[in-house]
C-alpha positions, -999 to 999 in steps of 0.1 A, spaced: 106 -805 67 72 -787 67 65 -760 93 33 -743 102 39 -707 114 11 -693 136 20 -656 142 -3 -625 141 25 -600 135 27 -597 97 62 -583 95 76 -609 119 57 -637 101 72 -625 68 107 -624 84 104 -660 97 92 -672 62 123 -656 47 146 -674 72 129 -707 65 131 -702 27 169 -698 30 170 -730 51 150 -749 25 120 -755 49 85 -758 34 61 -736 53 25 -724 56 13 -694 77 -17 -686 98 -25 -654 118 -49 -669 144 -67 -700 156 -94 -697 129 -69 -698 101 -50 -726 119 -82 -747 120 -90 -741 84 -55 -753 74 -57 -784 95 -92 -792 84 -79 -795 49 -59 -824 60 -25 -807 57 4 -824 74 32 -806 92 64 -818 110 65 -788 133 44 -759 144 60 -725 154 34 -708 177 30 -674 192 9 -675 224 -6 -640 225 -32 -645 197 -68 -635 195 -88 -609 214 -81 -625 248 -45 -635 240 -52 -671 247 -55 -687 213 -19 -698 211 -24 -719 243 -55 -735 227 -37 -743 195 -8 -759 214 -33 -780 234 -51 -790 201 -19 -801 185 -9 -823 215 -44 -839 215 -51 -843 178 -17 -842 161 8 -857 186 32 -866 158 37 -828 151 64 -811 171 55 -777 186 78 -748 195 65 -717 213 79 -683 200 65 -656 223 73 -624 241 55 -638 272 84 -653 290 74 -657 326 88 -688 342 54 -702 353 41 -698 317 71 -717 303 66 -745 328 29 -746 320 35 -750 282 64 -775 285 42 -795 309 15 -794 283 39 -811 260 54 -785 237 89 -793 225 106 -760 232 100 -724 242 119 -695 226 115 -659 238 111 -628 216 132 -610 206 152 -639 193 184 -645 173 179 -663 140 207 -687 147 193 -697 181 158 -703 167 173 -725 139 195 -744 163 165 -751 185 145 -763 156 173 -786 145 175 -801 181 138 -807 182 140 -823 147 167 -846 159 147 -856 190 116 -862 169 134 -879 141 123 -852 116 143 -851 84 158 -817 77 166 -805 42 201 -818 32 228 -792 29 258 -800 8 292 -784 15 290 -751 -3 323 -735 7 358 -749 4 392 -732 11 426 -732 -5 450 -719 21 480 -717 -3 463 -691 -25 438 -676 -1 410 -686 -24 375 -696 -14 355 -719 -36 318 -711 -32 292 -732 -51 321 -742 -74 331 -706 -81 366 -694 -72 367 -662 -52 401 -645 -47 404 -627 -14 429 -607 6 445 -627 34 425 -611 62 393 -614 42 401 -651 36 406 -657 74 375 -639 83 354 -659 59 370 -692 70 363 -685 107 327 -675 100 322 -705 78 334 -728 106 311 -711 131 282 -708 106 249 -702 124 265 -702 159 285 -670 150 313 -653 169 317 -620 188 336 -594 169 365 -591 193 372 -628 193 371 -628 155 395 -598 154 420 -616 177 420 -647 155 425 -627 123 448 -598 134 465 -614 164 483 -587 184 467 -557 166 447 -532 186 410 -541 184 391 -519 159 356 -529 151 352 -502 125 381 -517 105 366 -552 109 332 -539 97 348 -526 65 363 -560 58 330 -578 64 313 -553 41 338 -562 14 330 -599 19 293 -593 17 298 -575 -16 321 -601 -31 298 -630 -21 264 -613 -21 250 -640 -44 258 -668 -20 259 -656 17 249 -629 41 270 -619 71 249 -606 99 260 -583 127 237 -584 157 251 -564 186 286 -571 175 279 -608 170 288 -620 135 272 -650 118 272 -664 83 240 -675 66 238 -691 32 213 -679 6 194 -701 -17 218 -716 -41 222 -700 -75 241 -716 -105 268 -689 -106 273 -653 -99 262 -631 -128 268 -596 -116 268 -581 -150 232 -590 -156 219 -583 -121 190 -558 -119 194 -530 -94 167 -523 -69 166 -492 -47 147 -497 -14 134 -465 3 124 -473 38 134 -458 71 131 -491 90 164 -510 92 147 -544 99 125 -539 68 156 -530 47 174 -562 58 144 -584 52 137 -570 17 174 -573 9 176 -609 20 146 -618 -2 157 -598 -32 193 -609 -32 180 -645 -33 164 -635 -66 198 -623 -78 190 -586 -75 215 -560 -64 201 -539 -36 207 -502 -26 192 -484 4 178 -450 12 163 -442 46 144 -411 37 127 -395 7 153 -369 -2 181 -394 -2 159 -418 -23 155 -391 -49 193 -385 -50 200 -421 -54 176 -424 -84 203 -404 -103 233 -421 -87 222 -457 -88 200 -456 -119 179 -485 -105 158 -510 -125 131 -508 -99 123 -487 -68 105 -500 -37 89 -473 -15 74 -472 19 48 -445 24 57 -432 59 93 -421 54 111 -389 67 115 -360 43 96 -364 11 68 -390 19 63 -421 -3 33 -407 -22 51 -374 -31 83 -393 -40 63 -416 -62 49 -386 -80 83 -369 -84 99 -400 -98 72 -404 -123 77 -368 -135 114 -374 -138 113 -408 -154 83 -426 -167 101 -459 -173 114 -467 -138 92 -494 -122 78 -484 -88 64 -507 -61 49 -494 -29 53 -518 1 37 -507 33 22 -521 65 -1 -552 69 -34 -533 67 -38 -514 34 -65 -487 31 -81 -491 -4 -81 -453 -9 -43 -453 -2 -38 -481 -27 -58 -462 -53 -39 -430 -47 -5 -448 -50 -15 -465 -83 -29 -432 -96 4 -415 -88 23 -440 -109 31 -470 -88 31 -503 -106 20 -523 -76 9 -516 -40 17 -544 -16 17 -553 21 49 -560 40 33 -594 48 34 -604 12 49 -639 7 86 -637 -4 79 -659 -34 50 -638 -45 70 -606 -41 98 -619 -63 73 -631 -89 56 -597 -90 89 -578 -93 101 -601 -121 69 -595 -140 71 -558 -136 108 -555 -146 102 -578 -176 73 -557 -188 93 -525 -187 123 -542 -204 100 -552 -233 85 -517 -234 120 -502 -237 130 -527 -264 98 -519 -284 105 -482 -281 140 -487 -295 127 -507 -324 102 -480 -332 129 -454 -332 
């Protein structure tokens, strides 16, 4: 399935692209009506458009795009994804002919479920998903992508329940009752077990906790876990949503991720984690990103550094970051595929540099 995302919030657009990449959807993005028209004028074909309404200076471009789709591309389904959720506006758009209307903020699982229902109604073929997880009750062993993973009994039950619920998810207290029966409810204990599962299966799944609502999401399929050779990436950013987004992208590339939410902690974790690459935001508490970049370069000249900041980048800030020792300076709206490609290139270059230095010695 091919989806056109029309959304002017760069971070949200990047987040949606990451969700679609995990699901195996093909996608292209536009920020406004002008970019939408350029894409459609190229003769591009899409099965579905995901539209924000509040686009453009007057906040009306989303409505015009929806109208254009219904008039010129009636075979393309359209779903509105908007923070404008008044009943009369929903009625107006549904009467116009859009297929569904989802309000922001949204749950990933609900959005995906609505897309699948629209696809079923429109006879749009979704990417096929093979059964990736099987269970052996006799040994409490999960078989994920053909790899056996031995688990404790409660870990096994948690995983099995989450797998059966998959994108629909389950509230933590219901999950606790299923796994621990008459035990007194303790979310902190359940969180610890879920964290263990995330660690053991980080190459295959992510378990999300949104307001105490757990759901399991598969990552892009890899051939097998290869934890010994995984490169370590330290992400220094005080925004939890950005941390989660970057982790989801990087873990798909088989990187092991570590987090720091302020500059001083980031500097400490350079020594603790010994990362193969560090990602920095500029506006972080404590030591800011520029100063942290400068300090890391003084400590170690062979750690790759990538600055990732907001959508709009001041050329002077980019120049300063690169002058202080960053290997790249990117926007948070950078396409996930491009981000992974740039990181691979930078890490590979440093690996070759270190090998050359060893040979010279």
